[in-house]
DOTI-273758 format. One line per field, with one value per residue (C-alpha): x, y, z; residue in one letter; residue number from 0. Coordinates in steps of 0.5 Angstrom, whole numbers, plus 2048, in hexadecimal, padded with zeros to 3 digits. Layout:
N
u	c(X;...)
v	c(Y;...)
w	c(Z;...)
code	c(A;...)
pos	c(NUM;...)
//
This chain:
393
u	c(7E4;7E9;7EC;7E8;7ED;7EB;7EA;7ED;7E8;7EB;7ED;7E9;7EF;7EC;7ED;7E8;7E7;7E5;7DF;7E3;7EA;7EE;7E9;7EB;7E8;7E6;7EA;7E4;7E5;7EC;7EE;7E8;7EC;7F3;7EF;7ED;7F3;7F7;7F1;7F2;7EC;7E7;7E6;7E7;7E0;7D9;7D6;7D3;7D6;7D0;7C9;7C3;7BD;7BB;7B4;7B5;7B8;7B2;7AD;7B2;7B1;7A9;7A8;7AD;7A8;7A2;7A3;7A6;7AB;7A9;7AB;7A9;7A6;7AC;7AB;7AB;7A6;7A0;7A1;7A7;7A7;7A2;7A6;7AC;7A7;7A4;7AC;7AE;7A7;7A9;7B0;7B1;7AA;7AB;7A4;7A6;7A0;7A2;79F;7A3;7A9;7AD;7B0;7B4;7BA;7BF;7C5;7C6;7CC;7C6;7C1;7C8;7C9;7C2;7C1;7C8;7C6;7BE;7C1;7C8;7CA;7D1;7D4;7D1;7D4;7D4;7D6;7D9;7DC;7E3;7E4;7DE;7DB;7DE;7D8;7D6;7DC;7DB;7D3;7D5;7DA;7D6;7D0;7D6;7D6;7DB;7DD;7DE;7E1;7E0;7E4;7E2;7E9;7ED;7ED;7E6;7E3;7DE;7DB;7DE;7D7;7DB;7DF;7D9;7D7;7DD;7DB;7D5;7D4;7CE;7D0;7CF;7C9;7CA;7CD;7CF;7CE;7D0;7CD;7CF;7D5;7D9;7DF;7E0;7DB;7D9;7D2;7CF;7CC;7C6;7CB;7CE;7C7;7C4;7CA;7C9;7C2;7C4;7C9;7C4;7BE;7BC;7C1;7BE;7C3;7C1;7C3;7C5;7C5;7C9;7C5;7C7;7CA;7C4;7C3;7CA;7CB;7CE;7CE;7C7;7C8;7C3;7C3;7C2;7BE;7BD;7B6;7B6;7B8;7B1;7B7;7BB;7B5;7B2;7B8;7BB;7BC;7BD;7BF;7C0;7C1;7BE;7C5;7C7;7C1;7C0;7C7;7C5;7CA;7CA;7C3;7C3;7BD;7BD;7B8;7B9;7B4;7B2;7AC;7A9;7AB;7B2;7B0;7AD;7B3;7B7;7B2;7B3;7BA;7B9;7B5;7BA;7C0;7BD;7B5;7B3;7B7;7B6;7AE;7AE;7B3;7AF;7A9;7AE;7B1;7A9;7A6;7AD;7AD;7A7;7AA;7AC;7B2;7B7;7BA;7BB;7BF;7C3;7C7;7C7;7CA;7D0;7D1;7D2;7D7;7DA;7DC;7E0;7E3;7E5;7E7;7EC;7EF;7F0;7F5;7F9;7FD;7F8;7F5;7ED;7EA;7E3;7DE;7D6;7D2;7D3;7D6;7DE;7E3;7E9;7F0;7F6;7FD;803;805;806;808;809;808;802;7FB;7FA;801;7FF;7F9;7FC;801;7FC;7F7;7FE;803;7FD;7F7;7F2;7EF;7ED;7EC;7F2;7ED;7F1;7EE;7E7;7EB;7EC;7F2;7F4;7F6;7F9;7F8;7FA;7F3;7F1;7EA;7E7;7E0;7DD;7D7;7D9;7D8;7DB;7E0;7E2;7E4;7E6;7EC;7ED;7EE;7F3;7F7;7F6;7F9;7FF;802)
v	c(7D6;7D7;7DE;7E0;7E2;7DE;7E3;7E1;7E2;7E7;7E5;7E7;7EC;7EF;7EC;7E7;7E6;7DF;7DC;7D5;7D8;7D1;7CC;7C9;7C3;7BE;7B7;7B4;7B7;7B7;7AF;7AD;7B1;7AE;7A7;7A9;7AC;7A6;7A1;79E;79B;7A0;79F;7A5;7A9;7A6;7A4;79D;79A;796;798;79A;796;795;795;79C;79D;79B;79F;7A6;7A5;7A4;7AA;7AE;7AC;7AC;7B4;7B5;7BA;7C1;7C4;7C0;7C4;7C8;7C3;7BC;7B9;7B6;7B0;7AF;7B3;7AE;7A8;7AB;7AD;7A6;7A4;7A6;7A5;79D;79D;7A2;7A3;7AB;7AF;7B4;7B8;7B7;7BE;7C2;7BE;7BA;7BE;7BA;7BD;7BD;7B8;7B7;7BD;7C2;7C0;7C0;7C7;7C9;7C8;7CB;7D2;7D2;7D2;7D4;7DB;7DF;7DF;7D8;7D2;7CB;7C5;7C0;7B9;7B7;7B4;7B7;7B7;7BD;7C0;7C3;7C7;7CC;7CC;7CF;7D3;7D6;7D9;7DD;7D8;7D4;7CC;7C9;7C2;7BC;7B7;7B0;7AD;7A8;7A2;7A0;7A7;7A7;7AE;7B1;7B4;7B7;7BB;7BD;7C0;7C4;7C6;7C9;7D1;7D6;7D7;7CF;7D0;7C8;7C2;7BE;7B6;7B0;7A9;7A4;7A8;7AB;7AA;7A5;7A0;7A0;7A0;7A4;7A0;7A1;7A4;7A9;7AC;7AC;7B0;7B5;7B6;7B8;7BD;7C0;7C0;7C6;7CA;7CD;7C9;7C6;7BF;7BD;7B6;7B3;7AD;7AB;7A3;7A2;79C;799;797;790;78A;78B;791;797;79E;7A3;7A7;7AF;7AD;7A8;7AD;7B2;7B7;7B6;7B6;7BC;7C1;7BD;7BD;7B7;7B5;7AF;7AD;7A9;7A8;7A4;7A0;79F;79F;7A5;7AA;7AE;7AF;7B4;7B3;7B3;7B6;7B9;7B9;7BE;7C0;7C5;7CC;7C9;7C7;7CE;7D1;7CC;7CC;7D4;7D3;7CD;7D0;7D5;7D0;7CA;7CB;7C5;7BE;7B9;7B8;7B1;7AE;7B0;7AC;7A6;7A6;7A6;7A0;79C;79E;79A;794;78F;78E;791;794;78D;78C;792;790;789;78C;790;78C;786;78A;78D;786;785;78A;789;782;783;789;785;781;788;78C;791;792;793;798;797;796;797;79A;79E;79B;79E;79A;79E;79A;79C;79A;79C;794;797;79D;7A3;7A9;7AD;7AC;7B0;7AE;7A7;7A6;7AB;7A5;7A0;7A3;7A4;79E;799;79B;79C;7A2;7A4;7AA;7AD;7AD;7B4;7B7;7B7;7BA;7C3;7C2;7BC;7B7;7B1;7AB;7A7;7A4;7A4;7A2;79E;79C;796;798;795;78E;787;788;78F;78D;787;78A;790;78B;787;78E;78F;788;78A;78F)
w	c(7C2;7BE;7C0;7C6;7CC;7D2;7D8;7DF;7E5;7EA;7F1;7F7;7FA;800;807;809;811;811;815;816;815;817;813;80D;809;80D;80E;80B;804;805;806;801;7FC;7FE;7FC;7F6;7F4;7F6;7F4;7FC;800;802;80A;80B;80A;80D;808;805;7FE;7FD;7FB;7FE;7FF;7F8;7FB;7FD;7F6;7F2;7F7;7F6;7EE;7EF;7F3;7EE;7E9;7ED;7EC;7F4;7F1;7F3;7F9;800;806;80A;810;80B;808;80D;80C;80E;814;816;815;819;81E;81E;81E;824;828;827;828;82E;830;82F;82C;827;823;81C;81A;81F;822;81C;816;810;80F;809;80C;814;813;811;817;81D;818;819;820;822;81E;821;829;82A;82A;82A;831;832;833;830;833;82E;830;82D;828;825;81D;81B;819;820;821;81B;81C;823;820;81B;820;825;82A;82D;82D;834;832;838;837;835;838;834;833;835;833;83A;83C;842;845;84B;845;842;848;849;842;843;844;844;83D;83A;836;833;834;82E;82E;829;82A;827;826;821;81F;825;825;82C;82F;835;83A;83F;844;83F;83D;845;847;841;843;84A;848;844;849;84B;845;83F;83A;834;832;82B;82A;823;823;81C;81D;822;81F;81F;826;827;82B;82D;830;831;82D;833;82F;833;831;836;83C;83D;841;83A;835;837;836;830;828;826;81F;81B;814;80F;80B;810;811;80A;807;803;805;7FF;800;805;809;810;816;81C;823;828;82C;829;82C;82A;823;822;823;81E;818;818;817;812;80E;80B;80C;807;807;805;803;7FC;7FB;7F9;7FE;803;801;7FF;806;809;805;807;80F;80F;80E;813;816;812;819;81B;814;814;81B;819;812;816;81B;817;813;81A;81C;816;816;81D;81E;817;81A;820;81D;81B;81E;81F;826;825;82A;82C;827;829;823;81E;818;81A;81D;820;820;824;820;824;823;81B;81C;821;81B;81D;81B;815;812;814;810;80A;809;80A;804;7FF;801;803;7FF;805;808;80F;813;818;81E;821;81B;820;825;826;827;824;829;826;82A;824;822;81B;819;814;811;810;80C;806;802;804;7FE;800;808;805;800;806;80B;807;806;80D;80F;80C;810)
code	c(X;X;X;X;X;X;X;X;X;X;X;X;X;X;X;X;X;X;X;X;X;X;X;X;X;X;X;X;X;X;X;X;X;X;X;X;X;X;X;X;X;X;X;X;X;X;X;X;X;X;X;X;X;X;X;X;X;X;X;X;X;X;X;X;X;X;X;X;X;X;X;X;X;X;X;X;X;X;X;X;X;X;X;X;X;X;X;X;X;X;X;X;X;X;X;X;X;X;X;X;X;X;X;X;X;X;X;X;X;X;X;X;X;X;X;X;X;X;X;X;X;X;X;X;X;X;X;X;X;X;X;X;X;X;X;X;X;X;X;X;X;X;X;X;X;X;X;X;X;X;X;X;X;X;X;X;X;X;X;X;X;X;X;X;X;X;X;X;X;X;X;X;X;X;X;X;X;X;X;X;X;X;X;X;X;X;X;X;X;X;X;X;X;X;X;X;X;X;X;X;X;X;X;X;X;X;X;X;X;X;X;X;X;X;X;X;X;X;X;X;X;X;X;X;X;X;X;X;X;X;X;X;X;X;X;X;X;X;X;X;X;X;X;X;X;X;X;X;X;X;X;X;X;X;X;X;X;X;X;X;X;X;X;X;X;X;X;X;X;X;X;X;X;X;X;X;X;X;X;X;X;X;X;X;X;X;X;X;X;X;X;X;X;X;X;X;X;X;X;X;X;X;X;X;X;X;X;X;X;X;X;X;X;X;X;X;X;X;X;X;X;X;X;X;X;X;X;X;X;X;X;X;X;X;X;X;X;X;X;X;X;X;X;X;X;X;X;X;X;X;X;X;X;X;X;X;X;X;X;X;X;X;X;X;X;X;X;X;X;X;X;X;X;X;X;X;X;X;X;X;X;X;X;X;X;X;X;X;X;X;X;X;X)
pos	c(0;1;2;3;4;5;6;7;8;9;10;11;12;13;14;15;16;17;18;19;20;21;22;23;24;25;26;27;28;29;30;31;32;33;34;35;36;37;38;39;40;41;42;43;44;45;46;47;48;49;50;51;52;53;54;55;56;57;58;59;60;61;62;63;64;65;66;67;68;69;70;71;72;73;74;75;76;77;78;79;80;81;82;83;84;85;86;87;88;89;90;91;92;93;94;95;96;97;98;99;100;101;102;103;104;105;106;107;108;109;110;111;112;113;114;115;116;117;118;119;120;121;122;123;124;125;126;127;128;129;130;131;132;133;134;135;136;137;138;139;140;141;142;143;144;145;146;147;148;149;150;151;152;153;154;155;156;157;158;159;160;161;162;163;164;165;166;167;168;169;170;171;172;173;174;175;176;177;178;179;180;181;182;183;184;185;186;187;188;189;190;191;192;193;194;195;196;197;198;199;200;201;202;203;204;205;206;207;208;209;210;211;212;213;214;215;216;217;218;219;220;221;222;223;224;225;226;227;228;229;230;231;232;233;234;235;236;237;238;239;240;241;242;243;244;245;246;247;248;249;250;251;252;253;254;255;256;257;258;259;260;261;262;263;264;265;266;267;268;269;270;271;272;273;274;275;276;277;278;279;280;281;282;283;284;285;286;287;288;289;290;291;292;293;294;295;296;297;298;299;300;301;302;303;304;305;306;307;308;309;310;311;312;313;314;315;316;317;318;319;320;321;322;323;324;325;326;327;328;329;330;331;332;333;334;335;336;337;338;339;340;341;342;343;344;345;346;347;348;349;350;351;352;353;354;355;356;357;358;359;360;361;362;363;364;365;366;367;368;369;370;371;372;373;374;375;376;377;378;379;380;381;382;383;384;385;386;387;388;389;390;391;392)
//
């Protein structure tokens, strides 16, 4: 209004003792913003640029119009929890009670944070495999616990179980695992799971298993869920994501499975962190889960995209690292540049119009092996355009 003085908001001038003094904006946000600013093709952040199944969108509309718009039960609508229990029994032979051992969450990151919050105490130690998805460490630190890093050895990113055994102490409260693995695209084997099972036997260590890419395992390999291993399942929180499975990352709906005693503690924290999850989405997902064949279609979709991406880059100066699962492809670029991975990723975005993630961002100390990560969960047109630019390097 004319003549009215605008007030300047006051600044907070007292000292702030940060709970996360070394944490800044995530690399995903940084690279996506850089891509947007320069009109680059965004192969950095892990989300599809194609739509969800039309049937699922129709079901969402139907359930919203049918009046499913108020708070869902804190644990998730029963019909969805029952569908989840049926799914894991059919796929892995694991029996979970839908009433007491399955909880619907506001995305996988919330499920991971809630499990850590519920189980980890100040002074505890949590083993995390590096390179690691960047939410694990901060969630542990916020509980006043210590992150202890095991190494997935470059360039094949395999766990070293002798090293892991040496890292276990009386203070070890939890081990966080992730297979198929983000950012590297590697997949743990039955031998890996057996080794982990032997390490934690006769201990009180809790396993938090991030399995959001469970349906993206390629070349006829089997997803080795902890749910297949009774000695692991009895001590594990298992997290999966509808966002990854149905191309709906923006819906932020996921779930957690755990034995009743562990889930009781999980729900104590869950109710005060998020309480409940978008109701019509839950009903829509419960219905579409009953449709047969989707998981095989999903695997075939992403293996096809992986194969196209790898075949094309095979004629480039990038060196392909293994991609056994997920929708991520890591590459080395030493034949193109001697820059650090962040500098190279930024220049690739600004000068060549393709955004990627520097893998050093997934290491606690920024270890730089000259590797960047591309996301190939994109339409054929997007991939074709991106590959055309990358092949010119």
